[in-house]
C-alpha positions in Angstrom: 49.9 -31.6 10.5 47.7 -30.1 13.2 43.9 -30.8 13.3 41.6 -29.7 10.5 37.9 -29.3 10.7 37.3 -30.2 7.0 39.3 -31.5 4.1 37.9 -31.1 0.7 38.9 -32.0 -2.9 37.3 -30.6 -6.0 37.4 -28.8 -9.3 39.1 -25.5 -9.7 37.9 -22.7 -11.9 38.6 -19.0 -12.0 35.2 -17.2 -12.3 35.3 -13.9 -14.2 31.9 -12.1 -14.4 31.4 -9.4 -17.1 28.6 -7.0 -18.0 28.2 -7.1 -21.7 25.7 -6.1 -24.4 23.4 -8.3 -26.4 25.3 -7.1 -29.4 28.5 -8.3 -27.9 27.2 -11.9 -27.6 25.6 -12.1 -31.1 28.8 -10.6 -32.7 31.0 -13.3 -31.1 28.5 -16.1 -31.8 27.8 -16.7 -28.1 24.4 -18.5 -27.4 22.7 -16.2 -24.9 21.5 -17.8 -21.6 23.3 -21.1 -22.3 26.1 -22.9 -20.5 28.7 -23.8 -23.1 32.0 -25.7 -22.8 34.8 -24.0 -24.9 38.4 -24.7 -25.6 41.5 -22.7 -24.5 41.7 -20.6 -27.6 38.0 -19.6 -27.6 38.4 -18.7 -23.9 41.3 -16.3 -24.6 39.3 -14.7 -27.5 36.2 -14.1 -25.4 38.2 -12.8 -22.4 40.1 -10.3 -24.6 36.8 -9.1 -26.2 35.0 -9.0 -22.7 37.9 -7.0 -21.3 37.9 -4.5 -24.2 34.2 -4.1 -24.7 32.6 -5.2 -21.4 32.9 -4.3 -17.7 34.6 -6.7 -15.3 32.2 -7.0 -12.3 33.9 -9.7 -10.3 36.8 -12.1 -10.4 37.2 -14.9 -7.9 38.3 -18.5 -7.6 35.4 -20.9 -8.0 34.2 -24.4 -8.3 31.4 -25.8 -6.2 33.5 -27.4 -3.6 35.8 -24.4 -3.3 32.8 -22.1 -2.9 31.5 -24.3 0.0 34.8 -24.9 1.7 35.6 -21.1 1.6 32.4 -20.3 3.3 33.2 -22.9 6.0 36.6 -21.4 6.5 35.4 -17.7 6.5 32.9 -18.6 9.2 35.8 -19.8 11.4 36.6 -23.5 10.7 40.1 -24.7 9.7 39.9 -26.2 6.2 42.1 -27.6 3.5 41.2 -27.7 -0.3 43.1 -29.8 -2.8 42.6 -29.1 -6.5 44.5 -29.1 -9.8 46.0 -25.9 -11.1 48.2 -24.8 -14.0 51.5 -23.0 -13.5 50.0 -19.7 -14.8 48.7 -16.4 -13.7 45.2 -17.9 -13.1 46.7 -20.6 -10.9 48.6 -17.9 -9.0 45.3 -16.0 -8.5 43.4 -19.0 -7.4 45.9 -19.9 -4.6 46.0 -16.3 -3.4 42.2 -16.2 -3.3 42.1 -19.4 -1.2 44.9 -18.1 1.1 43.2 -14.8 1.6 40.0 -16.6 2.5 41.8 -18.6 5.2 41.7 -21.9 3.2 44.9 -24.0 3.4 45.9 -25.6 0.0 48.9 -27.1 -1.9 50.7 -24.3 -3.7 53.6 -26.6 -4.6 51.5 -28.9 -6.9 51.3 -27.0 -10.2 51.1 -28.4 -13.6 53.5 -26.7 -16.2 52.0 -28.3 -19.3 48.4 -27.2 -18.8 46.0 -24.3 -18.1 43.9 -23.4 -15.1 40.2 -23.6 -15.9 38.2 -20.5 -16.4 34.4 -19.9 -16.3 33.3 -16.7 -18.2 30.0 -15.4 -16.9 28.6 -12.8 -19.2 25.7 -10.7 -17.9 23.4 -8.7 -20.2 21.4 -5.6 -19.0 18.4 -7.8 -18.7 20.3 -9.7 -15.9 20.5 -12.9 -18.0 23.5 -14.9 -17.4 25.5 -16.7 -20.1 28.3 -19.0 -19.1 31.2 -20.2 -21.3 33.6 -22.6 -19.4 37.1 -23.8 -20.2 37.7 -26.5 -17.7 41.4 -26.8 -18.4 43.3 -29.3 -16.3 40.8 -29.4 -13.5 39.2 -32.1 -15.6 42.2 -34.3 -14.9 42.1 -34.1 -11.1 43.0 -37.5 -9.6 44.4 -39.4 -6.7 47.9 -37.8 -7.2 46.3 -34.4 -6.4 44.9 -35.6 -3.0 46.8 -34.5 0.1 46.4 -37.5 2.3 48.2 -36.0 5.2 45.7 -33.2 5.3 42.9 -35.8 5.0 44.3 -37.8 7.9 44.2 -34.6 10.1 40.7 -33.7 9.3 37.4 -34.5 11.2 35.2 -34.2 8.1 35.8 -35.1 4.4 33.8 -33.1 1.8 33.4 -34.3 -1.7 31.7 -32.5 -4.6 29.7 -34.4 -7.2 31.6 -32.9 -10.1 34.5 -35.1 -9.3 32.5 -38.0 -10.6 32.3 -36.7 -14.1 35.8 -38.0 -15.0 37.3 -41.4 -14.3 40.3 -40.0 -12.6 38.1 -37.8 -10.4 35.9 -40.8 -9.5 39.0 -42.7 -8.5 40.1 -39.8 -6.2 36.7 -39.6 -4.6 36.7 -43.3 -3.8 40.2 -43.2 -2.5 39.4 -40.3 -0.2 36.1 -42.1 1.0 37.9 -45.3 1.7 40.7 -43.6 3.7 38.3 -41.4 5.7 36.1 -44.4 6.4 39.0 -46.6 7.7 39.8 -43.7 10.1 36.3 -43.2 11.3 36.0 -39.7 9.9 32.7 -38.1 8.9 32.0 -37.9 5.1 29.8 -35.3 3.4 28.9 -35.5 -0.3 27.2 -32.8 -2.4 25.5 -33.7 -5.7 26.2 -30.1 -6.8 24.4 -30.3 -10.1 21.3 -32.1 -11.6 23.7 -33.3 -14.4 25.6 -35.3 -11.9 22.5 -37.0 -10.7 21.5 -37.7 -14.3 24.8 -38.7 -15.9 27.0 -40.1 -13.2 24.5 -42.8 -11.7 27.1 -45.6 -11.6 29.8 -43.5 -10.1 27.5 -41.9 -7.4 26.1 -45.4 -6.6 29.7 -46.6 -6.0 30.5 -43.6 -3.9 27.4 -44.0 -1.7 27.6 -47.8 -1.6 28.3 -47.3 2.0 26.0 -44.6 3.3 27.9 -41.2 3.8 27.3 -39.4 6.9 25.8 -36.3 5.3 24.3 -35.8 1.8 23.4 -32.4 0.2 21.1 -32.2 -2.7 18.4 -30.0 -4.1 14.9 -31.0 -5.0 15.5 -31.5 -8.6 18.7 -33.7 -7.9 16.7 -35.8 -5.4 13.9 -36.3 -7.8 16.2 -37.2 -10.7 18.2 -39.7 -8.6 15.3 -41.5 -6.8 13.0 -41.4 -9.9 10.3 -40.1 -7.6 8.3 -36.9 -8.5 6.6 -36.9 -5.1 8.8 -35.0 -2.7 8.0 -37.2 0.3 8.8 -40.4 -1.6 12.0 -38.8 -2.8 13.1 -37.9 0.7 12.3 -41.4 2.0 14.6 -42.7 -0.7 17.5 -40.5 0.5 17.6 -42.4 3.8 19.2 -45.3 1.9 22.0 -43.0 0.6 23.0 -41.2 3.7 22.8 -41.4 7.4 21.7 -37.8 7.4 20.9 -35.3 4.6 19.8 -31.9 3.7 17.5 -31.1 0.7 17.3 -27.6 -0.4 14.2 -26.2 -2.2 15.1 -22.6 -3.2 12.4 -20.2 -2.1 10.5 -22.9 -0.4 13.5 -23.4 2.1 15.0 -26.8 2.9 14.5 -30.0 4.8 17.1 -31.5 7.0 17.2 -35.0 8.5 19.5 -35.7 11.4 19.2 -39.4 11.5 16.2 -39.3 13.9 14.0 -36.3 12.9 13.2 -34.1 10.0 13.3 -30.3 10.3 11.8 -27.7 8.0 14.3 -24.9 7.4 12.4 -21.7 6.4 13.7 -19.6 3.7 14.2 -15.8 4.1 12.1 -13.6 1.8 14.5 -11.5 -0.1 14.8 -9.9 -3.6 17.2 -12.3 -5.3 19.5 -10.8 -7.9 21.9 -13.7 -8.4 21.3 -17.3 -7.3 24.8 -18.6 -8.5 26.6 -20.3 -5.6 23.6 -20.1 -3.2 23.6 -23.9 -2.8 27.3 -24.0 -2.2 27.1 -21.3 0.4 24.3 -23.2 2.2 26.3 -26.3 2.2 29.4 -24.6 3.5 27.6 -22.8 6.2 25.7 -25.9 7.3 28.9 -27.8 7.5 30.4 -25.1 9.6 27.6 -25.4 12.1 28.2 -29.2 12.4 32.0 -28.7 13.0 31.1 -26.5 15.9 28.8 -29.1 17.5 25.6 -27.2 16.6 22.3 -29.1 16.0 20.9 -29.7 12.5 18.3 -27.1 13.2 20.7 -24.5 14.2 23.1 -25.3 11.3 20.1 -25.1 9.0 19.2 -21.6 10.3 22.7 -20.5 9.7 22.8 -22.0 6.2 19.4 -20.5 5.3 20.4 -16.9 6.3 23.8 -17.2 4.6 22.3 -18.3 1.3 19.6 -15.6 1.5 22.3 -13.0 1.9 24.3 -14.6 -1.0 21.5 -14.3 -3.6 21.3 -10.5 -3.0 24.9 -10.0 -4.2 26.9 -10.5 -7.4 29.4 -13.4 -7.7 29.3 -16.9 -6.4 30.4 -16.2 -2.8 30.1 -13.8 0.1 33.1 -12.1 1.6 34.2 -12.9 5.2 32.7 -9.8 6.8 29.2 -10.8 5.4 29.6 -14.3 6.6 30.7 -13.3 10.1 27.7 -11.0 10.4 25.5 -14.1 9.5 27.2 -16.1 12.2 26.7 -13.3 14.7 23.0 -13.1 13.9 22.3 -16.8 14.3 25.1 -18.0 16.8 25.6 -14.7 18.6 29.4 -14.9 18.2 
């Protein structure tokens, strides 16, 4: 296999976003504004009802790691993503979306006795978002799903924190880290979710027992993990977890540490309509900058603009045209 810029492994969900009424939610017993895990039968019931009574706004492949690696690939890097998919229509759709986005993957590895995960995002007229998620077989992702040949050919390994929620996912993350470390590759880790910082302390401690090369987290995740409410104290504690790191702060921008100096990354003032996937886009764009040999300052500028454009659009990701425009505005090419 020829050289890759980034190899990533993570959870795979098909995201479906519907515009629905408040009456729709109440009639089906859906808790408005909440994130709820549901089973397969419930997901089918809700999808049928949303298709009949609501308006499908957007359908795309999702998962935090997939969102990030897609942004990296659409900006121009060569990337490979491994995940766990069912042998079903949703799995076909997921692979096609990755391929169309320029992300290499493993279409041969399909699971016949399980279903691809689906996240139903129901948006009411007041713009409030209600998420019901059937995780499907992505919850069982493990070492067998890792493409070690692809990892061997990559310069960077990118791991999402959601892998650590399950024992099998934790084992896969450690196996990838160990192999990448033996070969002298760069390793990037993203907390992805405050719940990971709160509930997966042992697993994350294990993963970061040897400092990773780059850590992504937001302000809340950093404060939960470090038990520091003071931001300066929390950032000082991050130095023990990673050689370099990026801490995002929403409208307050971000802070990046390149191993020597810290950089404030200003946020762009925009009218945000949908913050879903903004952190994933930021991480993917920042990582792209590093794969191209750019400084942390420049990578941060690229990531900041990409995430600012993202929050002005529906769905969890931007399309390639939008990202290439961001690249042109920051990098000039």
